[in-house]
MIFI-362036 format. One line per 4 residues: number of its first residue (from 1); for each residue x, y, z of N, C-alpha, C. Coordinates in steps of 0.02 Angstrom, whole numbers, plus 32768, in hexadecimal, padded with zeros to 4 digits. Last residue first. Example, Ala and Ser with C-alpha at 12.3 -4.5 7.8 and 13.67 -1.06 7.14 Angstrom:
<atoms>
2) 8282/7F90/8162/82AC/7FCB/8165/8285/8002/818A ~ 8294/7EE4/8186/8267/7F1F/8186/8294/7F5B/8186
</atoms>
This chain:
<atoms>
310) 7E99/8080/867F/7EC7/80A4/8695/7ED2/80A6/86E9 ~ 7E09/8052/866D/7E3F/8017/866A/7E86/8047/8683 ~ 7DC7/80C6/865B/7DCD/80A8/869C/7E08/807A/869B ~ 7DCC/8115/85DE/7DF7/811D/8613/7E0C/80ED/8656
306) 7D4C/80E3/85A3/7D9A/80C8/8591/7DCE/80DC/85C8 ~ 7CF0/812E/85CE/7CFF/80F5/8602/7D41/80E4/85D2 ~ 7CFC/81D4/85EB/7D12/81A6/85B9/7D21/816E/85D2 ~ 7CE2/8224/8660/7CA9/8229/861C/7CAE/81FD/85E4
302) 7D0B/81F0/86C2/7CD6/81ED/86CE/7CB1/81F6/868B ~ 7D88/81CA/868E/7D65/8195/868A/7D1A/8197/86B1 ~ 7DC8/824B/86A3/7DBD/824F/866C/7D8A/8203/8668 ~ 7DE6/8238/8739/7DB4/8277/871D/7DAE/8263/86DA
298) 7E35/81EF/8725/7E10/81D0/874D/7DE0/8206/8721 ~ 7EA7/8233/86D7/7E8A/81F4/86C3/7E5B/81DB/86E4 ~ 7ECC/829D/873D/7EB6/82B0/86F0/7E96/826A/86ED ~ 7F0F/8231/8792/7EC1/8264/87AD/7EAA/825B/876E
294) 7F73/8211/8752/7F4C/81DD/8780/7EFA/8207/8783 ~ 7FB5/8278/8737/7F9C/8263/8702/7F71/822E/8718 ~ 7FEA/829F/87C4/7FD0/82B8/87A4/7FA5/82B0/8769 ~ 802B/8236/87E1/7FE7/823E/880C/7FC9/8271/87D6
290) 8096/8246/879A/807B/8208/877C/8031/8222/87A6 ~ 80BE/82BE/87DF/80B2/82C4/8790/8082/827C/8784 ~ 80F5/8287/884C/80BE/82C4/885A/80AC/82CB/8810 ~ 815C/8239/8829/812F/822C/8843/80E9/8259/883C
286) 8197/8261/8776/8196/8271/87C1/816A/824B/87E9 ~ 81CE/822A/86DB/818D/8245/8718/81A7/824F/8754 ~ 8259/823F/8683/8227/8219/8693/81FE/8253/86CE ~ 82B9/826D/85F7/8293/828A/8617/825D/824D/864A
282) 8343/8216/85A4/8303/8225/85A4/82EB/8240/8604 ~ 83C1/81E9/8551/83BD/8201/857B/8350/820F/8571 ~ 8385/813E/856D/83AD/8182/8568/83C2/819C/852C ~ 82D0/811D/853E/832A/8102/852F/8358/8130/8537
278) 825F/810C/85A5/8271/8120/8579/82BC/8123/857E ~ 81F2/80BA/85F7/8230/80C6/85FB/8233/80DA/859E ~ 8174/8074/8628/8160/80CB/8619/81A3/80D2/85FB ~ 8137/7FC5/85FC/8177/7FF3/8622/815E/8058/8601
274) 80DB/7F87/85C3/80F6/7F6C/85E8/8121/7FA0/8614 ~ 8052/7FE0/855A/80A0/7FDE/8571/80B2/7FC1/85B9 ~ 7FD0/7FD7/8580/7FEF/7FB7/853F/8037/7FAD/8542 ~ 7F81/7FE2/8606/7F97/7F9D/85F3/7FC9/7FAB/85A7
270) 7F84/8056/8622/7F3D/8042/85F0/7F55/7FFF/85E1 ~ 7FDA/8082/8655/7FB1/8090/8671/7F81/8056/8658 ~ 803B/807F/85DE/804D/8058/860F/8000/803F/863A ~ 8011/8101/85B2/7FFE/80BA/858F/8009/808B/85B5
266) 8034/8159/85FC/7FE7/814C/8607/7FD6/8102/85F4 ~ 80B5/814A/85FA/80AF/813E/8640/8060/8121/862F ~ 80BF/818B/858B/80DB/813F/8580/80BA/812E/85C7 ~ 8087/820B/8580/807A/81E8/8561/8095/81A5/8576
262) 80DE/8246/85F1/809F/823D/85F0/8082/8211/85B8 ~ 8154/8231/85A8/815B/8200/85EB/8100/8208/85F1 ~ 814E/8291/8537/8148/8242/852A/815E/821A/856F ~ 8148/8313/858B/810C/82EA/8576/8115/829F/855C
258) 81BB/833D/85B8/818F/830A/85DD/8168/82E6/85C9 ~ 81D6/83A2/8566/8209/838B/8592/81F0/8340/859C ~ 813B/8412/8567/8179/83FC/8540/81AC/83DC/8589 ~ 80A4/83BC/8589/80CA/83EA/857B/8111/83C7/8584
254) 802E/8365/8548/8054/838D/852A/809F/83B8/8533 ~ 8002/832F/859A/8023/8308/8582/8041/831F/8550 ~ 7FB1/8389/85D7/7FD6/837F/860D/8016/8364/85E1 ~ 7F4B/8398/8566/7F6E/83DC/857A/7FAC/83CF/85AB
250) 7F0C/8311/856E/7F2E/8330/853E/7F51/835A/8547 ~ 7ECF/832F/8609/7F00/82F1/85E0/7F27/830C/85B5 ~ 7E64/839F/85CF/7EA6/839B/860A/7EDF/836D/85FA ~ 7E27/8366/856F/7E56/8394/8550/7E81/8390/8594
246) 7DC3/8305/854F/7E13/82EE/855D/7E3B/8323/855D ~ 7D53/8349/8549/7D5B/8322/8582/7D99/82F7/859E ~ 7D65/8394/84DB/7D60/83AB/8513/7D7E/838B/8555 ~ 7D52/832F/846E/7D87/834B/8483/7D8B/8365/84CB
242) 7CC8/8310/849C/7CEE/82D4/849A/7D3A/8303/84B1 ~ 7C98/838E/846C/7C84/8375/84B3/7CBE/833E/84C0 ~ 7CB3/8388/83F4/7CD4/83C2/841C/7CD8/83A6/8455 ~ 7C5F/832C/83A7/7CAF/8328/83C3/7CD8/8357/83E3
238) 7BDB/8356/83DD/7C17/8309/83CB/7C54/8322/83EB ~ 7BDA/83CF/838E/7BDE/83C4/83D8/7BF5/838C/83E2 ~ 7BDE/8388/82EF/7C22/83C8/8320/7C24/83CC/834C ~ 7BD4/832D/8296/7BC4/831D/82DA/7BF4/835C/8306
234) 7BFC/8309/821E/7BD6/8344/8231/7BC8/835B/8263 ~ 7C50/82A6/81FC/7C0A/8295/8206/7BDE/82D3/820D ~ 7CCC/82E4/8220/7CB3/82CA/81D7/7C6E/82C9/81DD ~ 7CB9/82EE/82A3/7CC1/831D/8289/7CB4/831C/8232
230) 7CB8/826C/82D1/7C84/8283/82EB/7C80/82BA/82B8 ~ 7D30/822B/82AC/7CFA/8214/8288/7CD2/824D/828A ~ 7D86/828E/82EF/7DA8/827A/82B1/7D54/8276/827D ~ 7D70/8240/8371/7D5A/8292/835B/7D5B/82B6/8315
226) 7D78/81C9/836D/7D3F/81E5/8362/7D47/8220/8350 ~ 7E15/81D9/8351/7DF2/81AF/8326/7DA7/81CD/8321 ~ 7E36/8215/83D2/7E3C/8226/8393/7E04/820D/8352 ~ 7E09/81A7/842A/7DEA/81E1/8424/7DF7/8208/83E4
222) 7E67/8139/841A/7E17/8138/8406/7DFF/8181/8402 ~ 7ECE/8159/8431/7ECB/816C/83FF/7E7E/8177/83FD ~ 7F04/8197/84C0/7ECC/8173/84BB/7EAD/819D/8456 ~ 7F91/81D5/84CF/7F94/8183/84DC/7F48/817D/84E1
218) 7FB4/8232/842E/7FA5/8232/845B/7F71/81E2/8484 ~ 801E/8243/83B8/8019/820B/83D8/7FE9/820C/8417 ~ 7FCF/8252/8311/7FEA/8278/834F/7FF5/8228/8383 ~ 7F90/829D/8293/7FB5/8264/82A2/7FD6/8276/82CF
214) 7EE8/828F/824E/7F13/8291/8292/7F41/8267/828D ~ 7E80/82D7/81DE/7E8E/82A6/8219/7ED1/82B3/8231 ~ 7E75/8339/817A/7E6A/82FA/815E/7E70/82C1/819E ~ 7E43/83F6/8195/7E83/83A9/819A/7E69/8371/8192
210) 7E05/8445/8188/7E0D/8429/8142/7E42/83F5/8143 ~ 7DC6/8482/81F0/7DEE/84B3/81CB/7E0F/84A5/8190 ~ 7D8F/843B/8244/7D72/8455/8222/7DA6/847D/81F5 ~ 7E0C/83E2/8267/7DDE/83BE/823C/7DC0/83F4/8222
206) 7E38/844B/82C4/7E60/8445/8282/7E32/8421/8254 ~ 7DE9/8444/832D/7DD1/8482/830D/7DFD/8472/82CB ~ 7E0D/83DD/8369/7DD3/83EB/836F/7DAF/8424/833E ~ 7E9B/83D8/8366/7E77/8390/834E/7E41/83C1/833B
202) 7F01/840B/83BF/7EC7/844D/83B0/7E9E/8421/8365 ~ 7F33/83B6/83FC/7F22/83E5/842C/7F03/8424/83FE ~ 7F8B/8344/83D1/7F32/834C/83BA/7F1E/8381/83FD ~ 7FF3/833D/83EB/7FD3/8322/8415/7F9E/8330/83F5
198) 802E/8390/836A/8027/83B7/83A2/7FFC/837D/83D3 ~ 7FCB/836D/82D8/7FE3/8344/8308/7FF0/837E/8347 ~ 7F76/8338/8233/7F9B/8360/8271/7FA4/8332/82A8 ~ 7F7D/8336/8197/7F6E/82F7/81DB/7F93/831A/820D
194) 7F4C/832C/80E3/7F65/8356/8123/7F48/833A/816B ~ 7F63/830A/8055/7F37/8301/8089/7F7D/831C/80DE ~ 7F4E/836B/7FBF/7F7D/8348/7FEF/7F4B/833F/801A ~ 7F51/83B9/7F2D/7F17/838F/7F4C/7F59/8368/7F77
190) 7FA9/8436/7ECF/7F82/83FE/7ED0/7F6C/83DC/7F1D ~ 7F90/84DD/7EE8/7FA1/84B5/7EFE/7F94/846A/7EE8 ~ 7F39/8538/7E94/7F91/8540/7E9A/7FB2/8509/7EC3 ~ 7EB4/852C/7E80/7ED6/8510/7E63/7F21/8517/7E65
186) 7E69/8552/7F06/7E7F/8581/7EB9/7E9A/8571/7E7D ~ 7E62/84E5/7F4D/7E24/850D/7F3F/7E37/852D/7EFB ~ 7EF5/84E9/7F74/7ECB/84B8/7F6E/7E9F/84D9/7F3B ~ 7EF5/856E/7FDC/7F1A/855B/7F7B/7EF8/8525/7F52
182) 7EA5/854F/802F/7E8E/857A/7FFE/7EC1/8573/7FB7 ~ 7EDA/84D2/806C/7E9D/84D6/8052/7E85/8512/801E ~ 7F57/852C/809C/7F6D/8512/805C/7F3B/84ED/8047 ~ 7F0D/8593/80FA/7F21/85AF/80B7/7F3A/8569/8086
178) 7EDF/854D/814F/7EA3/8551/8123/7ECF/8573/80EC ~ 7F4F/8517/817D/7F1D/84E6/8168/7EEB/8507/813B ~ 7F6E/858C/81BD/7F96/856E/8190/7F71/8534/816F ~ 7F14/85B2/8220/7F09/85DB/81D6/7F42/85B8/81A4
174) 7F34/8557/8285/7EFD/854B/8267/7EEC/8572/821D ~ 7FBE/8568/82CE/7FC0/8539/828B/7F6E/854D/825E ~ 8022/85A6/834B/7FE7/8588/832D/7FD3/8586/82E6 ~ 8072/852B/8304/8028/853A/8348/804E/857C/834A
170) 8077/8498/829A/8073/84DA/82BD/804B/84E0/82EE ~ 8065/840C/826C/8078/841E/82BD/808B/8462/82B4 ~ 803E/839A/81FA/8038/83EA/8203/8035/83F2/825A ~ 806F/8345/8195/806F/8345/81D9/806F/837B/81E0
166) 8036/8339/80E8/8054/8371/8108/8052/8356/815E ~ 8051/82C8/8060/8039/82D7/8094/8043/8328/80A6 ~ 8096/82C4/7FE4/804C/82B1/7FD9/8032/82BB/802E ~ 811B/82C2/7F6A/80E5/82E8/7FB4/80A8/82DC/7FAC
162) 812B/82A1/7EFE/8129/8264/7F22/8113/828D/7F74 ~ 813D/830F/7EAB/8108/82E5/7E9A/80F7/82A8/7EDB ~ 8186/839D/7EC9/8187/8355/7EE5/8153/832D/7ED5 ~ 8158/841C/7EB2/81A3/8414/7EAD/819F/83C8/7EA2
158) 80E6/842A/7F07/80F4/842F/7EB5/8125/8427/7EAB ~ 80FF/8421/7F97/80D1/83F8/7F6D/80E5/83F8/7F28 ~ 8163/8488/7F99/818C/843A/7FAB/8158/841C/7F91 ~ 8108/84F2/7F7D/813F/84D9/7F48/816B/84A3/7F53
154) 80CF/84E4/8004/80A5/84E8/7FB4/80D4/84C2/7F7F ~ 810B/8510/8057/80EB/84B5/8060/80D0/84BF/800B ~ 8123/858D/8046/8168/855B/8045/8144/8512/8032 ~ 80B2/85C4/8053/80CD/85C8/8017/8108/8593/8000
150) 80A2/85AC/80E0/806C/857B/80A0/808C/8598/8069 ~ 8136/85A0/812B/8102/85C4/811C/80DB/8593/80E2 ~ 819C/8547/819B/8181/8549/816E/812A/8588/815D ~ 8214/8558/81F4/81D3/8585/81F3/81BF/8586/81AD
146) 8254/84FB/828D/8258/850C/8240/8219/8520/821F ~ 826C/84BF/8304/8276/851C/82F6/8274/852C/82B1 ~ 824E/845C/8321/827F/8443/82FE/828D/848A/82E6 ~ 81D6/846D/8382/8210/8438/83A5/8250/8440/836D
142) 817B/84C4/8352/8192/84CC/8388/81D0/84A5/83A6 ~ 8190/8499/82BD/81AC/84C2/82DA/81A3/84C5/831A ~ 816B/842C/8251/8157/842D/82A7/8192/8468/82CB ~ 8133/83CB/81DD/8130/8419/81E5/8138/8421/8244
138) 8163/836E/817B/815D/8372/81C7/8162/83B1/81D7 ~ 8125/831D/80DC/8140/8347/80FC/8141/835E/8155 ~ 811E/8278/80C3/810D/82AC/80D4/813F/82E3/8101 ~ 812D/8212/801F/8158/8242/805D/8126/8264/8074
134) 8152/818A/7FB1/8129/81B6/7FD9/8134/81D2/8013 ~ 81D2/8164/7F4A/81C0/8156/7F83/8191/817E/7FA8 ~ 8212/818A/7EC3/81CF/814E/7EC6/81B4/8140/7F02 ~ 828C/81F6/7EDC/8236/8203/7ECA/8203/81CA/7ECB
130) 82ED/81DB/7F54/82DB/81BC/7F27/8293/81C8/7F1C ~ 834D/81F2/7FC5/830D/81BB/7FC3/82FE/819D/7F82 ~ 8398/8265/7F7D/83B9/822B/7F9B/8386/81D6/7FA0 ~ 830F/82B4/7F4D/8363/8297/7F1C/837C/8265/7F28
126) 82FA/82D5/7FB9/82CA/82A7/7F80/82F9/8286/7F59 ~ 8349/8324/8002/833E/82DC/802A/8311/82DA/7FF0 ~ 8356/8385/7FAF/83A7/8355/7FAE/8381/8310/7FDB ~ 82E2/83CD/7FAC/82F5/8398/7F6D/832B/837F/7F71
122) 82CC/83EE/802E/82A2/83CF/800F/82CB/8391/7FE7 ~ 8340/845C/803B/8347/840E/8066/8315/83D8/8041 ~ 8302/84AB/7FF1/833F/8493/7FC1/8358/844A/7FF0 ~ 82A7/84E5/8027/8296/84BA/7FF5/82C9/8481/7FD7
118) 82F7/851A/809B/82B5/84D2/80A2/82B3/84BB/806F ~ 8347/856A/805A/836D/853F/807F/8337/8503/8089 ~ 82E5/85C9/8027/82FB/85AF/800C/8333/8571/801A ~ 82B4/8608/80AA/8286/85D9/8076/82A0/85A6/8041
114) 8329/85E4/8134/830E/85F7/80EA/82DF/85E5/80BF ~ 8342/85A1/818A/833C/85BC/8195/8308/85F9/817A ~ 837F/84EE/81D3/8361/8500/81A1/8342/8555/81B7 ~ 83AC/84A3/8243/83DE/84E7/822B/83B0/84FB/81E8
110) 8355/842B/8264/8367/846F/8281/8370/84AC/826A ~ 8322/83E0/81BD/8353/83F4/81FD/8364/8439/8224 ~ 8267/83A3/81A9/829D/83D6/8197/82DF/83C9/81DD ~ 823C/8303/8195/824A/834B/81D7/8285/8368/81B0
106) 81E1/8298/8154/821C/82C0/8149/820E/8308/8174 ~ 8197/81EA/814B/818E/823A/8150/81CF/8258/8164 ~ 8180/8189/80C7/81AB/8195/80FC/818A/81DA/8118 ~ 80F8/80FC/809A/8115/811E/808D/8152/8157/80BE
102) 80D5/806B/80C3/80A9/809E/8085/80C1/80D4/8064 ~ 813D/7FEF/80C7/8129/801D/80DA/80FA/8053/80A0 ~ 8175/7F64/8093/8131/7F72/808D/8114/7FB4/80A5 ~ 8214/7F55/808F/81E6/7F21/80BF/8193/7F47/80C1
98) 822F/7FB5/802B/822F/7F73/801F/8215/7F4D/8058 ~ 820B/8030/8086/81F2/8028/8056/8204/7FD6/802B ~ 827F/8013/80D4/8234/8013/80F6/8213/7FFF/80CE ~ 82F9/801D/8086/82E6/7FEB/80B0/828C/7FEA/80C2
94) 82E4/80B2/806B/82E8/8079/8026/82D4/802B/8045 ~ 82EA/80E1/80E0/82B5/80FE/80A8/82A4/80CB/8076 ~ 8367/80D4/8111/832B/80C1/8134/8301/80BB/810E ~ 839C/8106/80B9/83C0/80BD/80AF/8380/80A2/80E3
90) 8390/8191/80A8/838A/8171/806A/8388/8124/8080 ~ 83BC/81A2/8138/8384/81C8/8115/8380/8189/80DC ~ 8453/8195/812B/8419/8175/815A/83DF/816A/813C ~ 846B/81E7/80BB/8478/81B0/80B1/843E/8187/80DA
86) 8445/828A/80F2/842C/824E/80BA/8429/81FB/80BE ~ 8463/8294/81A2/8467/8294/8156/8441/826B/8137 ~ 840E/828C/8212/842C/82D4/81F7/8453/82C1/81CB ~ 8356/825F/81DC/8393/8270/81F0/83D3/8298/81EA
82) 82B6/823A/81C1/82E8/825C/81E5/832B/8251/81E7 ~ 8251/81DB/81BC/8298/81AB/81A5/82CE/81EF/81AD ~ 81D0/816F/81FE/8202/81AC/8201/823B/81A0/81D6 ~ 8164/811C/8190/818F/8107/81A9/81C9/8150/81AD
78) 80C7/80D9/8185/80E3/8128/8184/8126/811C/81B8 ~ 8054/8072/8156/8091/8082/8190/80AF/80AC/8176 ~ 7FAF/803F/812B/7FF8/805E/812D/8013/806A/8154 ~ 7F63/7F8F/8156/7F74/7FE9/815F/7FA1/8003/8143
74) 7F9C/7F04/8162/7F9E/7F3D/8116/7F80/7F75/810B ~ 7F99/7EF5/81D3/7F6C/7ED0/81BF/7F57/7F0F/8183 ~ 7FFC/7F25/8234/7FE5/7F59/8237/7F95/7F40/81FB ~ 8075/7EBD/824B/8044/7EC3/827C/7FFF/7EFC/8265
70) 80D5/7EDC/81E2/80AD/7EAE/81C5/807B/7EAF/8218 ~ 8107/7F67/820E/80F0/7F56/81C7/80B4/7F20/81CB ~ 812A/7F6A/8294/80F5/7F7F/8283/80CD/7F76/822E ~ 8198/7F27/8261/8171/7EFE/8294/812B/7F23/828F
66) 81E1/7F88/8206/81B9/7F35/81EF/8197/7F13/8230 ~ 81F1/7FE5/8275/81DA/7FE3/8245/81BD/7FA8/8225 ~ 8261/7F8F/82DA/8212/7FB3/82E0/81DE/7FCE/829E ~ 82C4/7F6A/826B/828F/7F54/8290/8252/7F51/82B3
62) 82F0/7FF5/8248/82C8/7FBE/8227/829B/7F91/8243 ~ 8310/801C/82D6/82EC/804F/82BA/82D6/800A/8288 ~ 8387/7FBC/82E1/833B/7FBA/8320/830E/7FDB/82DF ~ 83DE/7FCF/8285/83BC/7F8F/827F/8372/7F9C/82A9
58) 83FC/8049/82B7/83EE/805B/825E/83BB/8004/827A ~ 83DC/8077/8372/83F0/805E/8339/83ED/8055/82E0 ~ 8389/810E/839A/837D/80BD/8389/83C0/80AF/8369 ~ 838B/817D/83C8/8399/815A/83FB/839D/8119/83F2
54) 8325/81C6/8348/837D/81CC/836F/8392/81AA/838D ~ 82AA/8197/8382/82DF/8184/834B/8315/8197/834D ~ 8240/81BB/83DD/826D/81A1/83F7/82B3/819F/83C4 ~ 81CF/81C2/83AA/81C9/8184/83C5/822B/8175/83CD
50) 81B1/8242/83B6/819D/8222/83E8/81A2/81E7/83E2 ~ 81DE/824E/8334/81FC/8286/835A/81E9/824B/83A5 ~ 81CB/81AE/82EA/81AD/81FE/82E4/81EB/8215/832A ~ 81BC/812E/82CE/81E9/8138/82D3/81EB/819B/82D0
46) 8123/811E/8291/814F/80FD/82AF/8192/811F/829A ~ 8074/811B/8269/80A8/8145/824F/80EF/8134/828E ~ 7FEF/80DA/8220/800B/80D1/8265/8042/80F2/823B ~ 7F3A/80AD/81FE/7F81/80CC/81DA/7F9A/80C6/8226
42) 7EB7/80E3/8228/7ED0/80CB/81DB/7EFC/80BF/81BF ~ 7E70/80A0/82CE/7EAE/80C2/8291/7EB3/80A1/8259 ~ 7E13/805A/831E/7E13/8069/82EC/7E2F/80A2/82BC ~ 7E43/8015/8398/7E32/805F/839C/7E29/8083/8358
38) 7E7A/7FAB/8369/7E50/7FA6/8396/7E21/7FE3/839A ~ 7F0B/7FC5/8344/7ECF/7FB1/8311/7E8E/7FBE/832A ~ 7F4A/8016/83A4/7F2A/8028/835D/7EFD/801F/834F ~ 7F49/7F9B/8404/7F23/7FC9/8412/7F1A/7FF0/83DA
34) 7F8A/7F5C/83AF/7F62/7F31/83BD/7F2A/7F69/83CE ~ 8020/7F94/83A9/7FF3/7F84/836D/7FAA/7F66/837E ~ 8028/7F86/8421/801E/7FC6/8411/8001/7FC6/83E5 ~ 803A/7EED/8442/8010/7F16/844E/7FE4/7F59/8443
30) 80B6/7EFD/83F0/808C/7ED5/83E3/8048/7EFB/8409 ~ 8118/7F4F/8454/80FF/7F67/8412/80BF/7F3B/83F6 ~ 8112/7EF7/84C3/80D1/7F24/84C6/80C1/7F58/848E ~ 815A/7E9C/8492/8116/7E72/848D/80E9/7EC5/84B4
26) 81E6/7EDA/845B/81B1/7EC0/8430/8161/7EAA/8448 ~ 8224/7F4E/84A5/8206/7F23/84C8/81DF/7F18/8482 ~ 82D7/7F63/8499/829B/7F67/8469/8273/7F3C/8490 ~ 8331/7F96/853E/8319/7F69/84F4/82D7/7F79/84DF
22) 8337/7FEF/85B2/8335/8010/8582/8339/7FCA/852E ~ 830C/7FBA/861F/8352/7FBE/8607/8373/7FD8/85BA ~ 8280/7F9F/861F/829D/7FE3/8651/82EA/7FEE/8646 ~ 826A/7FBB/855C/8270/7F8D/85A3/828D/7FAA/85CE
18) 81F5/801E/84F2/8236/7FF7/8514/8231/7FDA/855B ~ 81C4/8036/846B/81B6/8020/84AE/81F2/800F/84B2 ~ 819F/80E3/841F/81C3/80B3/8415/81CA/8068/846E ~ 810A/8112/83EC/8139/811B/840D/815F/80CD/8417
14) 80C7/8140/8349/80C7/8100/8392/80FE/811B/83AA ~ 8036/819E/832E/808A/81A3/832C/809C/816C/8374 ~ 7F96/817B/82E3/7FCD/8176/8310/802A/8165/8307 ~ 7F4E/81B4/8268/7F96/8187/8266/7FB5/8187/82A8
10) 7EA9/81B2/8235/7ED2/81BB/826B/7F1B/818A/8265 ~ 7E6B/8207/819E/7E6C/81D6/81CA/7E8B/81DC/820D ~ 7EB8/81EC/8108/7E85/81FF/8134/7E8F/81D0/8177 ~ 7EF8/81FC/804F/7F06/81E2/80AA/7EE5/8211/80E2
6) 7F07/822C/7FDE/7EC5/8216/8004/7EDE/8205/8040 ~ 7F82/8230/7FBA/7F5A/827E/7FC5/7F22/8268/7FF4 ~ 7FCF/8198/7FF2/7FC6/81C2/7FBB/7F97/8201/7FC8 ~ 803E/8108/800F/8017/814D/8024/8021/8175/7FE6
2) 8020/8069/7FDA/8054/8099/7FD5/801C/80EF/7FDA ~ 801F/7FD2/7FFB/7FF1/8000/7FF3/8040/8048/7FFB
</atoms>
């Protein structure tokens, strides 16, 4: 299955499951896959920023990608291949596609500042991996410090037919979605899929601005699936009501520095991960922070019974 511009729904960003000693936890990886399938995900993305990709050996990265490709039952798997150099990017991209990946995701390196540098980087990246591989632009200025304007994104899309999706993570970014959909309506940019990130923090209104779904790692992917479905069915109030019930936990999980620790702890509480371990270096949660997450989960369970298991 090859990724194309019609991709929609929810592609959870998968964390990498580790044992407490830092080894890859394959059993927890399999439970993650089962949880994503049960939630109604339409695909999955592995080896993203929250997947701790830079901490993995090359063979570990390919092993994780391969396990998800085999486990997702023919649903599309996007593999994050961002790397400081193009040789490593090409190697993982080609190997992942050979094993059945649907496409790859490429983030800009943080040193890029001008529009020409950004478009030049993507031109070189596609020359490296090959223009036969469908790719996703990751636009995440909060973490990567690279500012992509709608016009720059349009140029990348127009210059590279293999660009089929934008992972939109600007903040605030609602107007960017509107601008890009406006380009499409005018015929100034071909159609692409837009999936949104930022932990899902603005998903309620991003869907109304023209997003096709979400690509993020919030610990309750079922909520993301339901919000996307409600919005597509025109059930605006139902979408916002469900989103609002999860918002306190969503906000807590979005903290810089400890967000991944919160997410992994919640997934452990849900019985999906055996451990909330991160591979070093990584910031853990204090006992006080864990108690706060427990409180938020208990409050959420009053509205959404799927939180009871946590």
